C-alpha positions in Angstrom: 88.9 -30.8 -44.0 91.8 -30.1 -41.9 91.5 -32.2 -38.7 88.4 -30.4 -37.5 89.6 -26.9 -38.5 87.3 -25.3 -41.1 88.9 -24.0 -44.3 88.2 -20.5 -45.6 85.7 -21.9 -48.1 83.9 -23.7 -45.2 83.8 -20.5 -43.2 82.4 -18.6 -46.2 79.6 -21.1 -46.6 78.9 -21.0 -42.9 78.6 -17.2 -43.0 76.2 -17.4 -46.0 74.0 -19.9 -44.2 74.0 -17.8 -41.0 73.3 -14.6 -42.8 70.6 -16.0 -45.1 68.9 -18.2 -42.6 67.7 -21.6 -43.9 69.5 -22.4 -47.2 69.3 -25.5 -49.3 72.4 -26.7 -51.1 71.3 -25.3 -54.4 70.7 -21.8 -53.1 74.0 -22.0 -51.1 75.8 -22.8 -54.4 74.1 -19.8 -56.1 75.3 -17.5 -53.2 78.8 -18.9 -53.4 78.9 -18.1 -57.2 77.5 -14.6 -56.5 80.1 -13.9 -53.9 82.9 -14.3 -56.5 84.2 -12.3 -59.4 83.0 -13.5 -62.8 85.2 -15.6 -64.9 85.5 -16.1 -68.6 85.9 -19.8 -68.0 82.4 -21.4 -68.7 83.0 -24.1 -66.2 83.8 -21.7 -63.3 80.3 -21.1 -62.0 79.1 -24.7 -62.2 82.2 -25.9 -60.4 81.7 -23.4 -57.6 78.0 -24.3 -57.3 79.0 -28.1 -57.1 81.4 -27.3 -54.3 78.4 -26.4 -52.0 77.5 -30.1 -51.6 81.0 -30.9 -50.3 81.1 -27.9 -48.0 77.8 -28.7 -46.3 78.8 -32.3 -45.9 82.0 -31.2 -44.1 80.3 -28.5 -42.0 77.6 -31.0 -40.9 80.2 -33.6 -40.0 82.0 -31.0 -37.9 78.8 -30.0 -36.2 78.7 -26.4 -37.5 75.4 -26.8 -39.4 72.4 -29.1 -39.1 69.6 -30.1 -41.4 69.3 -31.8 -44.7 69.5 -31.2 -48.5 66.3 -29.3 -48.1 67.4 -26.8 -45.5 70.6 -26.1 -43.6 70.9 -23.9 -40.5 73.9 -23.0 -38.4 74.3 -24.6 -35.0 75.3 -22.6 -31.9 78.9 -23.9 -32.4 78.9 -22.8 -36.0 77.6 -19.3 -35.1 80.2 -19.0 -32.4 83.0 -20.0 -34.8 82.3 -17.1 -37.2 80.9 -14.7 -34.6 77.5 -14.6 -36.3 74.7 -13.4 -34.1 72.0 -14.8 -36.4 69.7 -17.4 -35.1 68.4 -20.4 -37.1 64.9 -19.6 -38.4 
């Protein structure tokens, strides 16, 4: 986290949450893996999926998402940040 400024990975996670509506951390991880090119490294996909937990923790701390491990939704501030017109379901 860069003093309140979201990283590219945080913005990507925020876009995925906004576009897909309510997402749990596991499903967010799956979407993050799917958004990347495949890798021959067998640890690549699990590492990207694990990153989802850190991303949601930071986004929640910054006030860009709200919810719990069960469901995350974007806040108005989060939607404004990435210009997402989606509304939380």
